[in-house]
N, C-alpha and C positions, 0 to 999 in steps of 0.2 A: 361783152357781146350779149345782145338781148335775144332770147329765144321767144319768138313771137307766136301768139295765137290771135284770133280776131280782135279781142279786146285790147291787147297790147298794140296791135297794128293800128287800130283806130286812135288810141291814145298818143302814140309817138308820131305816126305819119300825119294824121289830120289835126291833132291838137298840140303837138310838141313845138317847141321853139327852135330846135336845131334841125338842120337837114338830116335825113336818115338814108343810109345805104342799106338796102335789104337784099340779102343773098337768098334766093329761092333755090332749094337743094333737096336731096333725098339721100338717105343712108346707103342705098344700093348704087348710087351714082359714083363710079370710080373717079371721074374727073372732079366731082364736087369734093370728095375726100382729099384729092391731090392739091387743090387750091386752099384747103382749110388752114394750113400754116400761114399762107400769105394773108388770108383774111384776119387771122389773129394779129399779125404785124400791122396791118392796115388799121385795125381797131386801136392799137396802142398809138400809132403815129398820128391819127386824125381825131382822137377822142375829144380834143378841145373844141373842134369845129363841127363835128357831126356824130350822130349815133350810128353804130353798126349793129345790124340785126340779121337774124336768120329765120326763114320760114321753111319748115319741113313740109313739103308738098304732100307727103303721104299722110301726115297727121292733120293737115289743113287744106284739103283739096278744094273746098269752097273758096277759100281765100286765094289760092292759086288761080282758079278759074276767074274769079272777080278781077284779078290783076292781069288776066290774059297771058299767063305764063305757059308757054308751049314747049320750051326747051330748057333744060337745066344743065349747068348752073346759069341762072340769069341774075345779074345784079341790077337793081333799079334804084336810082337816086331820086328821093322825094324831098320837096320843101313845101310846107304849108298845104299838104295834101295833093300837090301837083307833081306829076312826073317830070323831072328835069332831063332825064336821059336813062338809057340802059345799055348794058353790055352783056353779050352772051359768050360764055366759055372763054373768059380772058386767059391768055397764055401764061401770064406771069404777074407777080406783084407789081412790076413796073407798069404794066398795062392798066392795072386797077388804079394805081396811083395817078397815072396820066389821065385816065377817064375822070377821076374825081376832080383833079385840078382844072381840067378843061371845062367840065360841066359846071363847076362852082365859080369859075373865073378867077381862080387863085394862081 
């Protein structure tokens, strides 16, 4: 899992070859911490077809504003710098898995 700052965000989201699923979160967010194990499993499961990343909105508030993140956790799937889709506060790993597959068309 990639822990992103602005430079890494630009490199992976705008210049990377693979789609990127970015988890916008914060350490104080109980729900964010609750889905962390699911995100780790998603990272292992989909590592061959996409990059998984996190942006701590407390450490990178400008990046969160730039991406218009208003609620956390928000997962945003990008390809070639374009937003393919997003999901807010997914209930389970299964929901994240479903979101990825439907959005990427797999």
